N, C-alpha and C positions, 0 to 999 in steps of 0.2 A: 034664362038661356043656359043650355048645357055647358058644363065645364069642358075645357079643351083638353083632350087626353094627350099624353106623351106618345110620340111616334118614334120608334127606333128604326133607323135605316142602317143596313150593313153593306159595306162594299168589300168584296174579296179582291185581292190585287196580287199580281206578280209581274214585275218588269213592264209596267204599263205607264211609266212616267210621261210618255208623250201625250197621253190622254187624261191622266188622273187629275191634273189641276182643274180642267174643265168639269170633270165629274164632281170633284169636291165643291166647286163653286156653284154647280147647279143644285146641290143639296143645301149648301149654306145660304144660297140666295132665295130659298123658298119664302113665300109670303105667309107661312104658318110659323108661329113663334116657338112651339114646344116640340123640338126635334132633338133626339139623342143620335148623334152620328158616330158610327163605329167603323173603323177600317182595319181589316185583317190582311196583312201582307205576308207573303210566303218567303221572305228573305231576299227581296229584290236587290240588285246590284246596279241599277240604272239611274239612280238619283231619286227614286221613290222615297227613300227614308229621309233624305234632306227635305223633301217637300212636306212630308208628314210632320217632321220636327217644326217646320215653319208654321204649320197650322195646328200645332199641339193644343193651343188654348181653345180652338174651335171644336175639338172633337171630344166626344164622351169617353172614348177609349180607343187606343190603337196599339198595334203590336207588329213587329217584323221578325219573323222566325220561320224556320223550315216547317212545312206542313205537308199533308198528303194531297194537296190540291184544292181546287175551288170549293168542293163540297165540304171538305174538312174545315176550311176557313169560314164558310157560312155557318156551320154548326157551332164553331167556336164563338163567332160573333153573336149569334142568337142566344147562346148560353149566357152572354154578358148583358143582353138587352133587357131594359127595364120598362119599355113602353107597353101600352095597351094595344097598340097597332104596330105591325111590323111590315117591312118591305126590304128588298135588296136591289142594289144597283151595281151592276158590274163596272169595273174600273175604266171602261171605254164608252159607257153609255151615259145618257143625260136625262134629267127630269125637265119637264116644262115648269115654269116658276110657280104655278098655282096648283100643281098636281097633288101635293100632300093635303093642302087645305080642302080641295074638292073631294078627295077620297075620304077624309075624316068626316066631312059634312054628310056624305052619302051613308057611311056606316052608322053615324049617329041617328040619321033619319030612318034607317032600315035595320033595326036590331036583329032581324031574322037572317040577314046576309052576313056570311063569314069571310068572304073574299070578294073584293071589288076590283075591277080593272078598267082602264080606259083604252084609248087608241094609242098607237105608236107610229112613228115615221122612221124609215130607214135613212141613215146618213152615212157619209163616207169619212175618210180620215180627216178631211178638211172641214167637215161639218156641212157639206152640201146635201140638201134634201133630195133623196133618190126616189122615194115613193112611200106608200102607206102599207103598213102591216095589216093584214086582213083579220082584224079583231071582230068579235061578235059574240052573241050569247052562246052558252054551252052548259052542260050538266054532266053528271057522272056517266050516263049511257053514251052521250055524244063523245066524251073524251075516250071511252073505250072503243069507239069506232075509228080512232086515229085522227080525229079532227081536234086541233089544239089552237083555238083562236084567242089565246090568252098571252099577250105580250108581257113577259116577266118584268120588263122595264117600267110597266105601268100598273103593276099589281100590288095590292096591299091587303093584309089579312089580320085577323084578330089573334093576339098573343095567347089568349086562353085556348083557342083551337090548336095553335101550334103546339102547346104543351100536351094536347091530346094525341096528335098525330106525328109530331117530330121525334127525333131529328131527321134530317135528310139521310138517305142511304149513302154511307161513305164509299161504297163500291161503285157508285155511279159517277161517271165523268161528264156526261152530257145531259141526260134526261132527268136530273134530280128535280127540276122544276115541274116537269110533267108528272112525276111520281107524287110530288106534293099536291098538285092540283087534284089528282085523282083521290088522294087520301082525304083532302078537304071536302071534295064534292060528295063523298060518301056520308058526311055528317052535317053538311050545311049547304045553304043556297049560295050560288055564285051569281054575281051581277056584273053586267057590262054597262059602262057609261060611255056614250059616243062622244067623248071629248079627248083631244090630244093631250096625253099625260107624259109620254116618254119618247125617247129617241134611241133607236137600236143601231149601233154603229157596225157597218159592214166593211171589212177590209180583208185582203187575202191572207193576212197573218192570223186573223181571228179563228177560233176553233170552229166557228160555223162553217168555214171553208176548209181549214186545215185538218179537221177530224170529224167532219159531219157524218162519216160512215159509221161512227160509234153510237149515233143517236137512236136509230130505229131498233137495233138489237136490245138496247136498254129499255126502250118503250115496250118491246115485246115481253121483257121480263115482268114488267108491271101488268101487262095484259094477261099473261098466264097466271100470275099471282091472284088476279081478280077473277079467275075462272074462265078466261077466254078460251075458245075452241078453234081448231085449225080452219074450219069452214066459215068462220065469222069474218065480217068486213075488214077488221083491222089486220087479221092474218093474211087475207088476200091482198090488201094494200101493201103489206110488207113484202110479199113474194114479188109483186109487180115492181116495187121500188128497188129491190135487189137486182132485178133483171135490167133495169134501166139506169142504175146508179152512175156509171161513167157518163152517160149522156146527160143525166140530171145535173151533175156537177159542172159539166161544160156549159149547160144552159145557164146556170146561175152566174158563172164567171162572165159569160157573154152579156147577160142582163146587167151585171154590175158595171161593166165598161160602158155599155150603151147608156145606162142611167147617168153615169158620171159625165158623159159627153153632153147630155141634154140638160143637166142640172143648172139652175140659175139661182134659186133661193138658197140661203145659207142660215144655219142656226147660229146665233150669237149668244154667248153666255157672259153676262156682266162680270168683270173681274172684281173679286172681293179680297182685299188685302187682309192678312190675318188679324191686324189690329182693329179691323172693322167688325169682327165677328161678335155676335152675342155670345155670352158665356153659356156653355151647355147647362141643361137642367141640373140643379144641385141636390135634389132629393136623393139621399143614399149614394151620392156621387163620390167616386174615388178619383183623385187627380190622375190624369193620364200618365204623368211622369213616374208615378209610383208603380205603374204596370209596364213601363217601357222596357223592352228587352233589346239588346244591341243587335244590329243586323248581322247575318251570317251569309259566308259564301255558299169560260164561259158558258135556249130552245133549239130545237133541231133546225137545220137549214130550211128556209121557208119553202 
């Protein structure tokens, strides 16, 4: 039986205390035993630091200090990661309890695959299930047509490939995941597993709604870098998207309210007290407290 590789999960966080406890517990409650969990907080002032201190013994490493935003936090976390397989989970999203185990099993069974991803469901602030993310197979050419069926909340990739294509572009605020998928797709096969692995939380304060207009311009930077031309499909989609952007945003706000009104099912994440945590992997492990710094004063819209 193959040995079970270490999986490193990174969560970037900034003033997300309302959701972070559930996010932590969805990682700590995985039924896969070899997880290094890293949380990189941007200097939150909303109770996040108190929460991280309570879960200190459960985390491979955490820090709370000013940074340049989500992308910078992710790069910082991945630079610390020791796992053979990597993933990131934003501070308001969730994993299904078997997600890591199934992703590891797939990557072990398919050594030619560098990135594997499952399905995701949309949830609201209260965890009500609103609908399904339209995940599906893709490749390099498909990504450069503007079709991105990869839910970041359900994606895992090999650390060896990250070292070839990383880090994330620190100038990107929104499309850093798309940029990473494109870079990986140039050198490896991507695979979709039709199993629910993650939950993507939608709320009006999330950057999906608050700053969604920044996504497509960043995607176009990637498109042009890869040799895209103005007459190709993605450029035409961008021109159309710009023309209908106000209506598109209204449509999604209307959909969110309608989905909330209809929602009946709810995601529940079992509460895991800090004392119930397994100790993080100890190979080359530095105690989180030695790295702790004192506190100081999020794919495109679907």
